[in-house]
N, C-alpha and C positions, 0 to 999 in steps of 0.2 A: 865235404858233406854230401851225403846221398839222401834224396828224399825217399821216405818210406814207400815201398811198393813200386819204385821206379829204379832205373839204372842211371839216371842223370846225376852228375856230380857237380857241386858248386864249390867255389873257393871263397872263403871268408877270411878277412884279416882281423886278427885280434888286436885291439888298441893297447897302448902302453899301460892303461889302467886295468887291463884284463877283460874289458867289455868288447862286444862286437857291435859296431855302430848300427843303430836302428835302420838307417838307410840301406845298408847291405842286406839286412834281413827282409825288409819290406820289398826290395827289388826281386826277391824270390817268391813273393806272394804270400809270405808268412804273416799272419795277423796276430795282434796282441792276444795273449792267452793261449796261443798254440804251444803244444809240447814238442820239444825237439830232442833228438838223440844225437849226440855228437861223438864221433869216434876220431881220435887224434893219434897220428903217428908222432911219437916223440922219442928222443934218445933217452935211454936209461942212464942215470948218473952212476958214476963209479962209487962203490962202497955202499954200505947199508944204513948209513947215518942219515937222520932227517934234520940234523943240526943246521940252522940257518934258513930252513925252507919256509918257516912261518914268521918271518921277520916283520911283515906288515899286518899280522893278525891283531885285530883291535882288542883293547881291554874291555871285557864284558862284565858289567856289574851283576849282582844277584837280581836287581830290579829289571835290568835289560833281559836277563834270562827268563824271569817270570812273565814279562810282557810278551816276549816272543812265544813262550809256551801257551799263553792265553790266546794269542792270534792263531796258533796252530790248532788248538782245540776248537776254536770257532770255525776254522776252515773245514775241519773234519765233520763237525756237526751240521754244516751247511750242505755237504755232499751226500 
């Protein structure tokens, strides 16, 4: 990770659940609400199929979708 406008690089370790522990981020001086841009070097998988890549994707009901849409609309109207 490189902080915007600087040439410093930081190494963060992604947890098994896909998150980055808050302690790692806080140690960099990043505060809640900050926007981060992450650039990751990763190996490209062979083949063009996406089969099996979304195995942990949650089942989302229409009500969940509507609730999330309402939250997004509220966020946009506040900014």
